[in-house]
DRENGU-342328 format. One record per residue (C-alpha): x, y, z; residue number from 1. Coordinates in steps of 0.02 Angstrom, whole numbers, plus 32768, in hexadecimal, padded with zeros to 4 digits. Layout:
BEGIN
+------+------+------+------+
!    u !    v !    w ! resi !
+------+------+------+------+
!    X !    Y !    Z !  NUM !
...
+------+------+------+------+
//
This chain:
BEGIN
+------+------+------+------+
!    u !    v !    w ! resi !
+------+------+------+------+
! 2DBA ! 5828 ! 3501 !    1 !
! 2D77 ! 5850 ! 345B !    2 !
! 2D37 ! 57C2 ! 3403 !    3 !
! 2D47 ! 57A6 ! 334A !    4 !
! 2CE4 ! 5718 ! 32F0 !    5 !
! 2D40 ! 56D8 ! 3253 !    6 !
! 2CD0 ! 5669 ! 31E7 !    7 !
! 2D28 ! 55DD ! 3186 !    8 !
! 2CD1 ! 5587 ! 30E5 !    9 !
! 2D24 ! 54F1 ! 308F !   10 !
! 2CDF ! 5482 ! 2FF0 !   11 !
! 2D26 ! 53ED ! 2FE2 !   12 !
! 2D20 ! 535E ! 2F65 !   13 !
! 2D24 ! 52A7 ! 2F92 !   14 !
! 2CEB ! 5244 ! 301F !   15 !
! 2D6D ! 527C ! 3094 !   16 !
! 2D93 ! 52D6 ! 312F !   17 !
! 2D8B ! 53A1 ! 3140 !   18 !
! 2DE1 ! 53ED ! 31C7 !   19 !
! 2D92 ! 5488 ! 3220 !   20 !
! 2E06 ! 5525 ! 3248 !   21 !
! 2E5C ! 5530 ! 32E1 !   22 !
! 2DCC ! 5567 ! 3372 !   23 !
! 2E26 ! 55EB ! 33CF !   24 !
! 2ECF ! 5646 ! 33E3 !   25 !
! 2EFB ! 56DC ! 3437 !   26 !
! 2F58 ! 576B ! 33EB !   27 !
! 2F86 ! 5801 ! 3445 !   28 !
! 2EEC ! 5840 ! 34A9 !   29 !
! 2E6D ! 57EC ! 3425 !   30 !
! 2E1F ! 5743 ! 342E !   31 !
! 2E01 ! 56FC ! 3382 !   32 !
! 2D7F ! 5678 ! 3377 !   33 !
! 2D6F ! 561B ! 32D9 !   34 !
! 2CC4 ! 55C6 ! 32BE !   35 !
! 2CB6 ! 5527 ! 3244 !   36 !
! 2C46 ! 5536 ! 31BA !   37 !
! 2C7A ! 54C3 ! 3128 !   38 !
! 2C1B ! 5455 ! 30A1 !   39 !
! 2C65 ! 53B3 ! 3077 !   40 !
! 2C2A ! 5364 ! 2FCB !   41 !
! 2C54 ! 52BF ! 2F81 !   42 !
! 2C07 ! 5226 ! 2F2D !   43 !
! 2BD9 ! 5178 ! 2F7F !   44 !
! 2C0D ! 50D4 ! 2F39 !   45 !
! 2B6E ! 50C6 ! 2ED8 !   46 !
! 2B95 ! 5160 ! 2E73 !   47 !
! 2B13 ! 51DC ! 2ED8 !   48 !
! 2B55 ! 527C ! 2F12 !   49 !
! 2B3F ! 52C6 ! 2FB9 !   50 !
! 2B5D ! 5368 ! 3015 !   51 !
! 2B74 ! 5381 ! 30CA !   52 !
! 2B7A ! 5425 ! 311B !   53 !
! 2BB0 ! 5447 ! 31D7 !   54 !
! 2B9D ! 550A ! 3218 !   55 !
! 2BD8 ! 5540 ! 32C6 !   56 !
! 2BB9 ! 55DA ! 330D !   57 !
! 2C1A ! 5636 ! 3391 !   58 !
! 2BD4 ! 5621 ! 3445 !   59 !
! 2B90 ! 56B3 ! 34A3 !   60 !
! 2BA0 ! 56A4 ! 355D !   61 !
! 2AEF ! 56E1 ! 35AD !   62 !
! 2B03 ! 5754 ! 3645 !   63 !
! 2B0B ! 56EA ! 36DF !   64 !
! 2B14 ! 5653 ! 3680 !   65 !
! 2B63 ! 55B6 ! 36DF !   66 !
! 2BE7 ! 555E ! 368A !   67 !
! 2BC2 ! 54B1 ! 362F !   68 !
! 2B86 ! 542A ! 369D !   69 !
! 2BBC ! 539D ! 3629 !   70 !
! 2B21 ! 53A8 ! 35B3 !   71 !
! 2BA6 ! 53E6 ! 351E !   72 !
! 2C1D ! 536E ! 34C0 !   73 !
! 2CC9 ! 53D3 ! 348F !   74 !
! 2CE6 ! 542A ! 3536 !   75 !
! 2D1C ! 53F0 ! 35EE !   76 !
! 2CCB ! 5472 ! 3654 !   77 !
! 2CCD ! 5533 ! 3620 !   78 !
! 2C6D ! 5571 ! 3584 !   79 !
! 2C7C ! 553D ! 34D0 !   80 !
! 2CD4 ! 559B ! 345A !   81 !
! 2C60 ! 5581 ! 33D0 !   82 !
! 2BC0 ! 5503 ! 33BC !   83 !
! 2B6C ! 54A9 ! 331B !   84 !
! 2AD5 ! 5505 ! 32EA !   85 !
! 2AC0 ! 549E ! 323F !   86 !
! 2AD8 ! 53E8 ! 3201 !   87 !
! 2A8C ! 53C5 ! 3166 !   88 !
! 2AB1 ! 5333 ! 30E0 !   89 !
! 2A60 ! 531C ! 3026 !   90 !
! 2A78 ! 5281 ! 2FD9 !   91 !
! 2A54 ! 52A0 ! 2F23 !   92 !
! 29CA ! 530E ! 2F14 !   93 !
! 2971 ! 52C4 ! 2FC7 !   94 !
! 2996 ! 531E ! 3067 !   95 !
! 29C5 ! 52A9 ! 3100 !   96 !
! 2951 ! 52CC ! 31A1 !   97 !
! 29D1 ! 52F8 ! 3227 !   98 !
! 2987 ! 5346 ! 32C3 !   99 !
! 29C9 ! 53DE ! 331E !  100 !
! 29CD ! 537D ! 33B8 !  101 !
! 2A4A ! 5300 ! 3378 !  102 !
! 2ADA ! 538C ! 335C !  103 !
! 2A9F ! 541F ! 33D3 !  104 !
! 2B17 ! 53DD ! 3469 !  105 !
! 2BAB ! 53CA ! 33F1 !  106 !
! 2C24 ! 5463 ! 3404 !  107 !
! 2CDF ! 54A1 ! 33C7 !  108 !
! 2CDD ! 5437 ! 332E !  109 !
! 2D84 ! 5403 ! 32E5 !  110 !
! 2D6E ! 5377 ! 325B !  111 !
! 2CDA ! 5335 ! 31F0 !  112 !
! 2CE7 ! 529F ! 3186 !  113 !
! 2C61 ! 5241 ! 3115 !  114 !
! 2C69 ! 518C ! 30ED !  115 !
! 2C16 ! 50F4 ! 30B6 !  116 !
! 2BF3 ! 5046 ! 3120 !  117 !
! 2B8D ! 4FC4 ! 30D1 !  118 !
! 2AEB ! 5026 ! 30AB !  119 !
! 2B04 ! 50B1 ! 3122 !  120 !
! 2B4D ! 5154 ! 310C !  121 !
! 2BC3 ! 5194 ! 31A2 !  122 !
! 2BD6 ! 5244 ! 31E9 !  123 !
! 2C6B ! 5246 ! 324B !  124 !
! 2C85 ! 52ED ! 32A7 !  125 !
! 2D1A ! 5310 ! 3330 !  126 !
! 2D12 ! 539E ! 339E !  127 !
! 2D6D ! 53E5 ! 343A !  128 !
! 2E14 ! 53AC ! 3480 !  129 !
! 2E6C ! 5360 ! 3507 !  130 !
! 2DF2 ! 5326 ! 3585 !  131 !
! 2D59 ! 5375 ! 3536 !  132 !
! 2D87 ! 5323 ! 3477 !  133 !
! 2CEC ! 52B0 ! 343E !  134 !
! 2CD0 ! 524F ! 339F !  135 !
! 2C1F ! 524B ! 3360 !  136 !
! 2BD8 ! 51D4 ! 32D8 !  137 !
! 2B3B ! 51F1 ! 3290 !  138 !
! 2AE7 ! 515E ! 3218 !  139 !
! 2A8F ! 517A ! 319C !  140 !
! 2A17 ! 50F1 ! 3145 !  141 !
! 2990 ! 510A ! 30C1 !  142 !
! 29A2 ! 51CC ! 30D3 !  143 !
! 2980 ! 51E3 ! 3193 !  144 !
! 29E8 ! 51E1 ! 3229 !  145 !
! 29EF ! 512E ! 3275 !  146 !
! 2A70 ! 5153 ! 32FB !  147 !
! 2AF0 ! 51C6 ! 335F !  148 !
! 2B83 ! 5173 ! 33B6 !  149 !
! 2BEE ! 51DE ! 342F !  150 !
! 2CA5 ! 51B1 ! 3464 !  151 !
! 2D14 ! 5213 ! 34ED !  152 !
! 2DA4 ! 5254 ! 3469 !  153 !
! 2E28 ! 5209 ! 34F6 !  154 !
! 2DCD ! 515D ! 34FE !  155 !
! 2D9C ! 5144 ! 3445 !  156 !
! 2D78 ! 5083 ! 3461 !  157 !
! 2CEC ! 50AC ! 34EB !  158 !
! 2C3F ! 50D5 ! 34AE !  159 !
! 2BF9 ! 516E ! 3522 !  160 !
! 2B58 ! 518E ! 34DA !  161 !
! 2AF4 ! 5125 ! 3453 !  162 !
! 2A44 ! 517E ! 340E !  163 !
! 29D9 ! 5112 ! 33A0 !  164 !
! 2961 ! 517D ! 3331 !  165 !
! 28C5 ! 512B ! 3304 !  166 !
! 2875 ! 51B4 ! 32A0 !  167 !
! 280A ! 51A0 ! 320D !  168 !
! 2806 ! 5209 ! 316E !  169 !
+------+------+------+------+
//
């Protein structure tokens, strides 16, 4: 089947969620895959502006590559349609440190949200569907990522993974 990549770009105002396009659909003999590339802009309660950018790329399977072994969030076996290549946050004029290892295992993104909780900025990323669905929450404090929590979409009350970051700038 012929593979076509359609990129989608959204600019949103305000602190709210943005949906990514449908990930895959089959039409005639073509598989169409849409990768999520979006920028969410808004203003925090203190009046400081922010800009969050999330970029995905279409996943290209290597010859002889084995199906997923459970090391990715967003699929339940098989191969992902898309994967996150970049996640950046800028608050005012200051970039926030978000290490690649904190998002490189997220695939098939469907929704992104930016909000505040106390002195923290929360980046919420949803992806996958059915048994492969997940909800990831990145907590940013003092311009750096301090925590990532991932919950299974089918059991959102249960914490499946929690990573604490002790990075210093």
